C-alpha positions as CSV (number, residue, x, y, z in Angstrom):
1,M,-36.8,-163.1,140.7
2,I,-39.3,-166.0,140.9
3,R,-40.2,-167.0,144.4
4,L,-40.1,-170.7,144.9
5,G,-43.2,-172.4,146.2
6,D,-45.4,-169.3,145.5
7,T,-48.9,-170.6,146.5
8,N,-50.5,-167.7,144.7
9,T,-49.4,-168.8,141.3
10,I,-51.4,-171.3,139.3
11,Y,-49.2,-172.9,136.6
12,T,-50.4,-174.0,133.2
13,T,-48.8,-175.0,129.9
14,E,-48.6,-171.2,129.2
15,N,-46.3,-170.5,132.1
16,L,-44.6,-173.9,132.5
17,D,-41.4,-172.1,131.5
18,K,-41.4,-170.5,134.9
19,L,-41.5,-173.9,136.6
20,Y,-38.5,-174.9,134.5
21,L,-36.6,-171.7,135.4
22,E,-37.4,-172.3,139.1
23,Y,-36.0,-175.8,138.7
24,Y,-32.8,-174.6,137.2
25,S,-32.4,-171.9,139.8
26,R,-32.1,-174.6,142.4
27,T,-30.1,-177.1,140.4
28,N,-26.5,-177.2,139.2
29,L,-25.6,-178.7,135.9
30,S,-22.1,-180.0,135.5
31,I,-20.3,-181.2,132.3
32,P,-16.9,-182.8,132.6
33,S,-14.3,-181.0,130.4
34,I,-17.0,-178.5,129.5
35,Q,-14.4,-176.3,127.6
36,R,-14.0,-179.1,125.0
37,R,-17.7,-180.0,124.6
38,E,-20.3,-178.7,122.2
39,V,-23.4,-177.7,124.2
40,A,-26.8,-177.6,122.6
41,F,-30.3,-176.6,123.6
42,S,-33.9,-177.0,122.6
43,Y,-35.9,-173.8,122.4
44,W,-39.0,-173.6,124.6
45,K,-41.8,-175.9,123.4
46,S,-39.6,-177.5,120.8
47,K,-38.8,-181.2,120.9
48,A,-35.4,-181.4,119.2
49,P,-32.2,-179.4,119.7
50,Q,-31.9,-176.5,117.3
51,D,-29.4,-174.3,119.2
52,R,-26.1,-176.1,118.8
53,H,-22.4,-175.4,118.7
54,R,-22.5,-173.5,122.0
55,Y,-19.3,-173.0,124.1
56,F,-19.0,-172.5,127.9
57,E,-15.8,-171.9,129.8
58,S,-17.2,-173.3,133.1
59,D,-20.2,-175.0,134.7
60,N,-20.9,-171.7,136.5
61,Q,-21.3,-169.9,133.1
62,L,-23.6,-172.6,131.9
63,N,-25.8,-172.5,135.0
64,D,-26.0,-168.7,134.7
65,F,-27.1,-169.1,131.1
66,V,-29.9,-171.6,131.7
67,R,-31.3,-169.6,134.7
68,K,-32.0,-166.6,132.5
69,V,-34.0,-167.8,129.5
70,P,-36.2,-170.9,129.6
71,R,-35.0,-173.8,127.4
72,S,-36.7,-177.1,127.2
73,A,-33.6,-179.3,127.1
74,V,-29.8,-179.2,127.6
75,F,-27.4,-181.5,125.7
76,A,-23.6,-181.9,125.5
77,S,-21.5,-183.7,123.0
78,S,-19.8,-187.0,123.7
79,A,-16.9,-185.6,121.7
80,Y,-14.0,-183.4,122.8
81,Y,-13.2,-180.7,120.3
82,L,-10.5,-178.1,119.8
83,D,-13.2,-175.6,118.7
84,P,-16.6,-176.6,119.9
85,M,-18.2,-173.5,118.4
86,A,-17.2,-174.3,114.8
87,R,-20.4,-174.7,112.8
88,E,-19.0,-177.5,110.6
89,F,-18.0,-180.8,112.3
90,G,-15.0,-181.1,110.1
91,K,-13.7,-177.8,111.4
92,K,-14.3,-178.5,115.1
93,G,-11.0,-180.5,115.6
94,L,-12.2,-183.8,117.0
95,K,-9.8,-185.1,119.6
96,K,-11.6,-188.1,121.1
97,F,-15.1,-189.1,122.2
98,D,-16.7,-191.0,125.0
99,L,-17.6,-194.7,124.7
100,I,-21.3,-194.8,125.5
101,F,-23.8,-197.6,125.3
102,D,-27.5,-196.6,125.1
103,I,-30.2,-199.0,126.3
104,D,-33.5,-198.1,124.7
105,G,-36.6,-198.8,126.8
106,D,-38.9,-198.5,123.8
107,A,-37.8,-202.0,122.9
108,I,-39.1,-203.4,126.2
109,E,-42.8,-204.4,126.7
110,G,-44.8,-203.7,129.8
111,D,-45.9,-200.7,131.8
112,Y,-43.6,-197.9,132.6
113,F,-42.1,-199.3,135.9
114,E,-41.8,-202.7,134.4
115,M,-39.9,-201.2,131.5
116,I,-37.6,-199.2,133.9
117,T,-37.0,-202.4,135.9
118,E,-36.1,-204.5,132.8
119,M,-34.0,-201.6,131.5
120,C,-32.0,-201.6,134.7
121,K,-31.6,-205.4,134.6
122,H,-30.2,-205.1,131.0
123,G,-27.9,-202.3,132.2
124,K,-26.5,-204.5,135.0
125,S,-26.0,-207.4,132.5
126,L,-24.2,-205.0,130.1
127,I,-21.8,-203.9,132.9
128,D,-21.4,-207.3,134.7
129,D,-21.3,-209.7,131.8
130,F,-19.5,-207.6,129.2
131,L,-17.8,-204.4,130.3
132,V,-16.4,-205.8,133.5
133,A,-16.1,-209.6,132.8
134,D,-15.2,-209.6,129.2
135,F,-13.5,-206.2,128.6
136,G,-11.8,-205.9,132.1
137,I,-13.2,-202.4,132.8
138,S,-13.5,-201.4,136.5
139,L,-16.8,-200.4,138.0
140,E,-15.1,-197.2,139.1
141,D,-14.5,-196.3,135.4
142,I,-18.2,-196.6,134.5
143,R,-20.9,-193.9,134.7
144,I,-24.6,-194.7,134.6
145,E,-27.3,-192.2,133.7
146,F,-31.1,-192.4,133.5
147,S,-32.1,-190.3,130.5
148,G,-35.2,-188.9,132.2
149,K,-37.7,-191.0,130.2
150,K,-36.9,-194.3,128.5
151,G,-33.2,-194.6,128.2
152,L,-30.2,-195.7,130.2
153,H,-26.7,-194.5,129.2
154,V,-23.6,-196.4,130.3
155,T,-20.3,-194.5,129.7
156,V,-16.8,-195.9,130.0
157,L,-14.6,-193.2,131.5
158,T,-11.1,-194.5,130.8
159,E,-8.9,-192.5,128.4
160,E,-7.9,-195.5,126.4
161,H,-11.6,-196.2,125.5
162,K,-12.1,-192.5,124.6
163,E,-9.4,-193.0,122.0
164,L,-11.0,-196.0,120.3
165,S,-11.7,-195.7,116.6
166,Q,-15.2,-196.0,115.2
167,E,-14.3,-199.4,113.8
168,A,-13.1,-200.6,117.2
169,R,-16.3,-199.4,118.8
170,R,-18.4,-201.1,116.1
171,Q,-16.6,-204.4,116.8
172,L,-17.3,-204.0,120.6
173,F,-20.9,-203.3,119.9
174,Y,-21.3,-206.2,117.5
175,Y,-19.8,-208.5,120.1
176,I,-22.2,-207.4,122.8
177,E,-25.1,-207.4,120.4
178,G,-24.2,-210.9,119.2
179,S,-23.6,-210.1,115.6
180,Q,-20.1,-211.4,115.8
181,V,-19.8,-214.2,118.3
182,D,-18.7,-217.7,117.5
183,K,-19.2,-221.1,119.1
184,A,-15.7,-221.2,120.6
185,V,-16.7,-218.2,122.8
186,L,-20.1,-219.6,123.6
187,F,-19.0,-223.1,124.2
188,P,-15.3,-223.4,125.1
189,E,-13.6,-226.6,123.8
190,R,-11.9,-228.9,126.2
191,K,-12.0,-232.4,124.8
192,G,-15.2,-231.6,123.0
193,Y,-17.5,-228.5,123.4
194,V,-18.7,-227.9,126.9
195,V,-21.3,-225.7,128.6
196,A,-19.8,-223.0,130.8
197,M,-20.2,-223.3,134.5
198,P,-22.9,-221.4,136.5
199,Q,-20.4,-218.7,137.7
200,S,-19.5,-217.8,134.1
201,K,-20.1,-214.2,132.7
202,G,-20.7,-212.7,129.3
203,W,-21.6,-214.9,126.4
204,R,-20.8,-218.1,128.2
205,K,-23.3,-217.2,130.9
206,Y,-25.9,-216.7,128.2
207,A,-25.1,-220.0,126.7
208,R,-25.3,-221.8,130.0
209,K,-28.6,-220.1,130.8
210,T,-30.1,-221.1,127.4
211,V,-29.1,-224.8,127.9
212,E,-30.5,-224.8,131.4
213,I,-33.8,-223.3,130.2
214,L,-34.0,-225.9,127.5
215,L,-33.5,-228.7,130.0
216,R,-36.0,-227.2,132.3
217,D,-38.7,-226.8,129.6
218,T,-38.3,-230.4,128.5
219,E,-38.0,-232.0,132.0
220,G,-40.6,-234.8,132.6
221,K,-42.1,-234.4,129.1
222,S,-42.9,-237.2,126.6
223,H,-40.9,-237.7,123.4
224,E,-43.6,-236.0,121.3
225,E,-43.9,-233.1,123.8
226,V,-40.1,-232.7,123.8
227,K,-40.1,-232.7,120.0
228,E,-42.7,-229.9,119.9
229,I,-40.7,-227.8,122.3
230,V,-37.5,-228.4,120.3
231,L,-39.2,-227.2,117.1
232,A,-40.7,-224.2,118.9
233,W,-37.2,-223.3,120.1
234,G,-36.1,-223.1,116.5
235,F,-34.2,-226.3,115.9
236,P,-34.8,-227.5,112.3
237,K,-37.1,-230.4,111.7
238,L,-34.3,-232.6,110.3
239,R,-32.6,-232.7,113.7
240,A,-35.6,-232.4,116.0
241,K,-36.2,-236.1,116.3
242,K,-32.6,-236.9,117.2
243,I,-32.5,-234.0,119.7
244,S,-35.7,-235.2,121.3
245,D,-34.3,-238.7,121.6
246,L,-31.3,-237.4,123.5
247,L,-33.3,-235.0,125.7
248,T,-35.6,-237.9,126.9
249,Q,-32.5,-239.8,128.2
250,P,-31.7,-239.1,131.9
251,K,-28.0,-239.8,131.5
252,I,-27.7,-237.4,128.5
253,R,-29.6,-234.7,130.4
254,Q,-27.3,-235.1,133.5
255,A,-24.2,-235.0,131.3
256,V,-25.3,-231.8,129.6
257,L,-26.1,-230.2,133.0
258,E,-22.7,-231.1,134.2
259,G,-21.2,-229.4,131.2
260,R,-20.4,-232.2,128.8
261,L,-22.2,-230.8,125.8
262,S,-20.8,-233.3,123.4
263,A,-23.2,-235.9,124.9
264,F,-26.0,-233.7,123.3
265,T,-24.4,-232.4,120.2
266,G,-22.3,-235.4,119.1
267,K,-19.2,-235.1,117.0
268,G,-20.7,-232.9,114.4
269,D,-21.2,-229.1,114.5
270,K,-24.7,-228.8,113.1
271,T,-26.6,-229.1,116.4
272,L,-24.0,-226.8,118.0
273,N,-24.5,-224.3,115.3
274,D,-28.3,-224.5,115.9
275,L,-27.7,-224.0,119.6
276,M,-25.4,-221.0,119.0
277,R,-28.0,-219.3,116.8
278,I,-30.7,-219.9,119.5
279,V,-28.5,-218.4,122.2
280,V,-28.0,-215.3,120.2
281,R,-31.7,-215.1,119.4
282,Q,-32.6,-215.4,123.1
283,H,-30.0,-212.7,123.9
284,N,-31.7,-210.4,121.3
285,L,-35.0,-210.8,123.1
286,G,-33.3,-209.1,126.1
287,L,-30.2,-206.9,126.2
288,G,-29.1,-207.4,122.6
289,G,-32.5,-206.2,121.3
290,C,-32.4,-203.0,123.4
291,L,-29.0,-201.6,122.5
292,D,-29.0,-198.6,120.2
293,R,-26.0,-198.9,117.9
294,K,-25.6,-195.2,116.8
295,P,-24.8,-193.6,120.2
296,T,-21.8,-196.0,120.6
297,I,-20.4,-195.4,117.1
298,D,-21.4,-191.8,116.2
299,K,-18.6,-189.5,117.1
300,H,-20.8,-186.3,116.9
301,R,-23.6,-187.5,119.2
302,I,-25.1,-185.3,121.8
303,F,-26.6,-186.5,125.1
304,R,-28.8,-185.0,127.8
305,V,-26.8,-183.3,130.5
306,P,-27.3,-184.9,134.0
307,N,-29.8,-182.9,136.1
308,S,-31.4,-181.3,133.0
309,L,-35.1,-181.9,132.4
310,H,-36.4,-184.2,129.8
311,P,-39.4,-182.1,128.4
312,K,-41.4,-185.1,127.2
313,S,-41.6,-186.5,130.8
314,G,-40.7,-183.6,133.0
315,F,-38.2,-185.8,134.8
316,P,-34.5,-184.9,135.0
317,C,-31.7,-186.9,133.5
318,L,-30.0,-188.4,136.6
319,E,-26.7,-190.1,137.3
320,M,-27.3,-193.5,139.0
321,S,-25.2,-195.7,141.2
322,Y,-24.5,-199.3,140.3
323,E,-26.6,-200.4,143.3
324,D,-29.6,-198.5,141.9
325,L,-29.7,-200.9,139.0
326,S,-30.8,-203.6,141.4
327,N,-33.4,-201.3,143.1
328,P,-34.9,-199.2,140.3
329,I,-37.4,-197.5,142.6
330,M,-34.4,-195.3,143.6
331,I,-34.7,-193.6,140.2
332,F,-38.0,-192.1,141.3
333,E,-36.8,-191.4,144.8
334,N,-34.0,-189.4,143.3
335,I,-36.3,-187.6,141.0
336,K,-38.3,-186.4,144.0
337,K,-35.1,-185.2,145.7
338,A,-33.9,-183.5,142.5
339,V,-37.1,-181.7,141.5
340,G,-38.7,-181.3,144.9
341,T,-41.9,-182.3,146.8
342,D,-43.1,-178.9,147.9
343,L,-46.7,-178.2,146.8
344,V,-47.4,-176.5,143.5
345,T,-50.9,-175.7,142.0
346,V,-51.4,-176.5,138.4
347,A,-54.4,-176.1,136.1
348,L,-54.6,-179.0,133.6
349,S,-56.4,-178.5,130.3
350,E,-56.8,-182.2,129.7
351,P,-56.5,-185.5,131.7
352,V,-53.0,-186.6,132.4
353,V,-51.4,-189.9,133.4
354,V,-47.9,-189.6,135.0
355,E,-46.2,-192.9,135.6
356,T,-43.5,-193.4,138.2
357,D,-43.2,-196.5,140.3
358,R,-47.0,-196.2,140.3
359,V,-49.6,-194.6,138.1
360,H,-50.9,-191.1,138.9
361,R,-54.1,-190.0,137.1
362,F,-55.2,-186.3,137.1
363,E,-58.4,-185.0,135.6
364,V,-59.0,-181.7,133.9
365,G,-58.9,-178.8,136.4
366,E,-56.8,-177.5,139.3
367,H,-54.6,-179.7,141.4
368,T,-52.1,-179.0,144.1
369,L,-49.3,-181.5,143.6
370,P,-45.7,-182.2,144.7
371,R,-43.4,-180.1,142.4
372,Y,-42.1,-183.2,140.6
373,L,-45.6,-184.3,139.6
374,A,-46.6,-180.7,138.8
375,I,-43.8,-180.3,136.3
376,A,-44.3,-183.8,134.9
377,S,-48.1,-183.4,134.4
378,L,-47.8,-180.1,132.5
379,S,-44.8,-181.3,130.5
380,K,-46.8,-184.3,129.3
381,I,-49.5,-181.9,127.9
382,C,-47.1,-179.4,126.5
383,Y,-44.8,-181.9,124.8
384,K,-47.1,-184.7,123.9
């Protein structure tokens, strides 16, 4: 039996597995409907899952298993199978699979905490503007998980969404991504196309915001300055002069701000089509550009089990509350609670930088650190 908080032990990458076993000895993993899930593991010091098609009757059985032999990561399928142990997917007997959206932080610029903050902002937009506002899904039917490194997983828990076909999931994804959205959605037509009101959600919110930014960027500018801004936004040269003429007229600007978009676009659809394309492009600089398509559509996908460690960061995958999305520092507060802040001595063979809500730099040598930083620092060396 490993004694937790043993001050006589100095941990290195060679006995990091003991720290992982200590962690799992004080942590409970739980997988909903575990009897119908494929469970997978990464062997120690491996980066990808090799041990797949595992079956467990209960969470207790799974926890007993991970507390005996060190494994670097634990995964579970999004799918529910009749026979999770079958080695061939065609023989597993697929019944249904979770509807999951994966926001990938690798597509976000900035330091680690800036990336986490932006990722949470995109997660809130996904939930508020699309899942709740456009698809009518209740917040109580949505689960949010931090992957442990650079991912955010949003799962829809309702049975009807678990039954959706791959094609239906593809269409949902395309709609959110912006691949299949038309101007009638962006700009509802009531006696001419209009801009949605400030309280709008989903694509109409994005359309409204884009128009507001265009008005803000061109406010108080000369005709030539407006023309340069319009061209930089992506409007074609053929219409840039006309658009600039309109945007330098106070009455036109006020009409557009009030929602009367026809004052800006006229009777034709060319300017409206340009504006629609720009709205989608702006969206793809944010949420639309961070969504990973495969996890939503792939019926045999596996995901990290909540409370299991991500070996590349040493942080656990954690379930989040909706409120945490507005206060991302809670991710790191919850990491501390989950892993522990008791002191552990580590010997680092190379300099390490561990990023949380701030940057921790450790030089080569021995350090006595809070447990969550000890595991993270050694993991970053072991799994770099």
